[in-house]
PAMIBA-276662 format. One line per field, with one value per residue: chain; z negated, x, y of N, C-alpha, C in turn. Coordinates in Angstrom, 2 decimals, decimal comma, padded with zeros to 5 digits, always signed. Atoms other than C-alpha are relative to their C-alpha. Layout:
residues N
c	A  ...;
nup	Z  ...;
neast	X  ...;
nnorth	Y  ...;
caup	Z  ...;
caeast	X  ...;
canorth	Y  ...;
cup	Z  ...;
ceast	X  ...;
cnorth	Y  ...;
//
This chain:
residues 92
c	A  A  A  A  A  A  A  A  A  A  A  A  A  A  A  A  A  A  A  A  A  A  A  A  A  A  A  A  A  A  A  A  A  A  A  A  A  A  A  A  A  A  A  A  A  A  A  A  A  A  A  A  A  A  A  A  A  A  A  A  A  A  A  A  A  A  A  A  A  A  A  A  A  A  A  A  A  A  A  A  A  A  A  A  A  A  A  A  A  A  A  A;
nup	-000,78  +000,92  +000,71  -000,95  -000,17  +001,23  +000,05  -001,01  +000,57  +001,07  -000,64  -000,60  +001,10  +000,52  -000,95  +000,10  +001,28  -000,12  -000,84  +000,83  +000,97  -000,67  -000,38  +001,22  +000,42  -000,90  +000,31  +001,29  -000,21  -000,75  +000,77  +000,50  +001,47  +000,52  -000,25  -001,15  -001,12  -000,49  +001,02  +000,04  +001,31  +000,22  -000,72  -001,41  -000,18  +000,11  -001,19  -001,12  +000,12  -000,37  -001,45  -000,59  +000,18  -000,87  -001,37  -000,08  -000,01  -001,30  -000,99  +000,20  -000,52  -001,46  -000,50  +000,15  -001,02  -001,29  -000,02  -000,24  -001,37  -000,90  +000,18  -000,68  -001,45  -000,42  +000,02  -001,08  -001,26  +000,00  -000,34  -001,42  -000,74  +000,15  -000,86  -001,39  -000,27  -000,06  -001,24  -001,06  +000,01  -000,51  -001,42  -000,77;
neast	+000,72  +000,60  +001,10  +001,12  +000,52  +000,71  +001,25  +000,90  +000,51  +000,94  +001,23  +000,68  +000,58  +001,11  +001,12  +000,53  +000,72  +001,23  +000,92  +000,57  +000,91  +001,25  +000,67  +000,57  +001,12  +001,13  +000,54  +000,68  +001,23  +000,95  +000,43  +001,37  -000,02  +000,52  -000,94  +000,42  +000,40  +001,33  +001,00  +000,28  +000,19  +001,35  +000,13  +000,17  +001,35  +000,91  -000,20  +000,62  +001,46  +000,28  -000,13  +001,15  +001,16  -000,17  +000,27  +001,44  +000,66  -000,24  +000,82  +001,39  +000,12  -000,09  +001,26  +001,02  -000,26  +000,39  +001,46  +000,47  -000,33  +000,92  +001,32  -000,01  -000,07  +001,33  +000,87  -000,41  +000,51  +001,46  +000,25  -000,30  +001,09  +001,16  -000,24  +000,14  +001,43  +000,63  -000,42  +000,67  +001,40  +000,03  -000,31  +001,08;
nnorth	+000,99  +000,97  -000,65  -000,10  +001,35  +000,33  -000,77  +000,57  +001,26  -000,38  -000,49  +001,17  +000,78  -000,80  +000,11  +001,37  +000,10  -000,77  +000,79  +001,06  -000,61  -000,38  +001,25  +000,57  -000,83  +000,27  +001,33  -000,10  -000,75  +000,81  +001,17  -000,01  -000,04  +001,26  +001,07  +000,79  -000,85  +000,26  -000,27  -001,42  -000,59  -000,50  -001,26  +000,31  +000,53  -001,13  -000,80  +000,71  -000,19  -001,39  -000,11  +000,68  -000,88  -001,15  +000,44  +000,24  -001,30  -000,63  +000,71  -000,42  -001,36  +000,06  +000,55  -001,04  -001,01  +000,56  +000,04  -001,36  -000,35  +000,70  -000,59  -001,30  +000,25  +000,46  -001,17  -000,88  +000,57  -000,18  -001,39  -000,15  +000,63  -000,89  -001,16  +000,46  +000,19  -001,33  -000,62  +000,74  -000,45  -001,37  +000,07  +000,60;
caup	+001,26  -001,64  -003,41  -000,28  +000,16  -003,47  -003,20  +000,00  -001,71  -004,70  -002,40  -000,55  -003,84  -005,10  -001,93  -002,21  -005,88  -005,09  -002,31  -004,78  -007,35  -004,87  -003,60  -007,15  -007,95  -004,88  -005,74  -009,30  -008,06  -005,78  -008,52  -009,49  -013,12  -013,48  -012,15  -009,53  -006,10  -004,70  -008,01  -008,03  -010,99  -012,51  -010,95  -007,49  -007,94  -009,04  -006,13  -003,71  -005,06  -004,71  -001,13  -000,34  -001,79  +000,16  +003,42  +002,72  +001,98  +005,18  +007,22  +005,68  +006,46  +010,02  +010,50  +009,14  +011,49  +014,45  +013,49  +013,34  +016,67  +018,34  +016,86  +018,11  +021,53  +021,71  +020,73  +023,26  +026,08  +025,02  +025,21  +028,63  +029,82  +028,46  +030,25  +033,48  +033,21  +032,52  +035,46  +037,63  +036,59  +037,35  +040,76  +041,79;
caeast	-025,42  -026,02  -028,23  -030,37  -030,71  -031,79  -034,37  -035,80  -036,13  -037,84  -040,33  -041,11  -041,66  -043,86  -046,02  -046,39  -047,41  -049,94  -051,43  -051,89  -053,45  -055,97  -056,75  -057,31  -059,57  -061,72  -062,04  -063,03  -065,67  -067,28  -067,71  -071,22  -072,03  -073,66  -070,77  -072,85  -073,26  -076,74  -078,47  -080,21  -080,10  -083,25  -082,59  -082,29  -085,58  -087,34  -085,81  -087,00  -090,56  -090,43  -089,17  -091,95  -094,56  -093,14  -093,23  -096,80  -097,83  -096,21  -097,96  -101,31  -100,74  -099,76  -102,87  -105,07  -103,40  -104,00  -107,67  -108,18  -106,43  -108,60  -111,75  -110,82  -109,97  -113,34  -115,14  -113,15  -114,08  -117,72  -117,58  -115,91  -118,63  -121,34  -119,77  -119,57  -123,27  -124,33  -122,31  -123,80  -127,34  -126,53  -125,13  -128,17;
canorth	+115,20  +112,81  +115,35  +115,84  +112,07  +111,66  +114,44  +112,93  +109,54  +111,24  +113,00  +109,74  +107,90  +110,76  +110,61  +106,83  +107,07  +109,80  +107,62  +104,77  +107,10  +108,50  +104,99  +103,77  +106,75  +106,09  +102,41  +103,32  +105,78  +103,15  +100,55  +099,62  +100,45  +097,03  +094,98  +093,19  +094,66  +094,97  +095,60  +098,97  +101,25  +102,67  +106,09  +104,53  +102,68  +105,87  +107,77  +105,06  +105,35  +109,14  +108,87  +106,39  +108,74  +111,66  +109,71  +108,62  +112,22  +113,48  +110,79  +111,72  +115,40  +114,56  +112,43  +115,23  +117,70  +115,38  +114,90  +118,67  +119,10  +116,47  +117,98  +121,46  +120,06  +118,29  +121,50  +123,49  +121,10  +121,28  +125,08  +124,93  +122,59  +124,93  +127,91  +125,90  +124,94  +128,57  +129,79  +127,07  +128,15  +131,78  +130,89  +128,84;
cup	-000,91  -000,74  +000,90  +000,18  -001,23  -000,09  +001,03  -000,52  -001,09  +000,59  +000,60  -001,10  -000,59  +000,92  -000,08  -001,28  +000,08  +000,88  -000,81  -001,02  +000,65  +000,43  -001,21  -000,46  +000,89  -000,28  -001,31  +000,16  +000,68  -000,77  -000,47  -001,52  -000,62  +000,30  +001,20  +001,11  +000,44  -001,02  -000,10  -001,45  -000,11  +000,79  +001,49  +000,28  -000,05  +001,25  +001,22  -000,04  +000,41  +001,50  +000,70  -000,11  +000,91  +001,46  +000,18  +000,06  +001,34  +001,11  -000,11  +000,54  +001,52  +000,60  -000,12  +001,07  +001,38  +000,10  +000,28  +001,44  +000,97  -000,10  +000,71  +001,51  +000,53  +000,05  +001,14  +001,33  +000,08  +000,36  +001,48  +000,85  -000,06  +000,89  +001,46  +000,35  +000,12  +001,33  +001,19  +000,12  +000,59  +001,51  +000,81  -000,10;
ceast	-000,69  -001,18  -001,22  -000,64  -000,82  -001,33  -001,01  -000,62  -001,03  -001,31  -000,79  -000,66  -001,20  -001,23  -000,64  -000,81  -001,32  -001,03  -000,66  -000,97  -001,32  -000,78  -000,67  -001,21  -001,22  -000,62  -000,78  -001,35  -001,06  -000,49  -001,44  +000,03  -000,47  +000,91  -000,37  -000,42  -001,40  -001,09  -000,20  -000,12  -001,43  -000,22  -000,22  -001,40  -001,03  +000,11  -000,64  -001,51  -000,38  +000,11  -001,18  -001,25  +000,07  -000,30  -001,50  -000,78  +000,18  -000,82  -001,46  -000,22  +000,03  -001,28  -001,13  +000,16  -000,45  -001,52  -000,58  +000,26  -000,97  -001,41  -000,09  +000,03  -001,36  -000,97  +000,32  -000,53  -001,51  -000,36  +000,29  -001,13  -001,26  +000,15  -000,17  -001,47  -000,72  +000,34  -000,68  -001,47  -000,12  +000,21  -001,19  -001,31;
cnorth	-001,00  +000,61  +000,11  -001,37  -000,42  +000,75  -000,53  -001,29  +000,32  +000,49  -001,16  -000,83  +000,74  -000,11  -001,37  -000,16  +000,77  -000,71  -001,11  +000,57  +000,38  -001,23  -000,63  +000,81  -000,22  -001,36  +000,05  +000,71  -000,88  -001,21  +000,16  +000,02  -001,31  -001,19  -000,86  +000,94  -000,40  +000,26  +001,50  +000,47  +000,52  +001,29  -000,25  -000,53  +001,13  +000,87  -000,67  +000,16  +001,42  +000,21  -000,64  +000,86  +001,22  -000,35  -000,23  +001,32  +000,70  -000,66  +000,40  +001,41  +000,03  -000,56  +001,00  +001,08  -000,50  -000,07  +001,38  +000,42  -000,64  +000,57  +001,35  -000,18  -000,44  +001,18  +000,96  -000,52  +000,13  +001,44  +000,27  -000,55  +000,88  +001,24  -000,38  -000,17  +001,35  +000,68  -000,67  +000,42  +001,41  +000,00  -000,53  +000,70;
//
């Protein structure tokens, strides 16, 4: 009975120590390399510029696509109107 109680205590202590180790490792991983929070590193600034350029490029492509769509729609309606007029002339 005493040996079982000692092994249970050892397991509990081992689990508690492992919890502290994992907690410490997570806290160490989240530390800022510059010591102050809120200061961006150079890589983060470059990544932000790249993301901004990508968003700008996507917006430009979307606007070009919309312009082409509207132009095609306008041409399609003009063709429909021309067909309607021809049919009207044929009918009369």
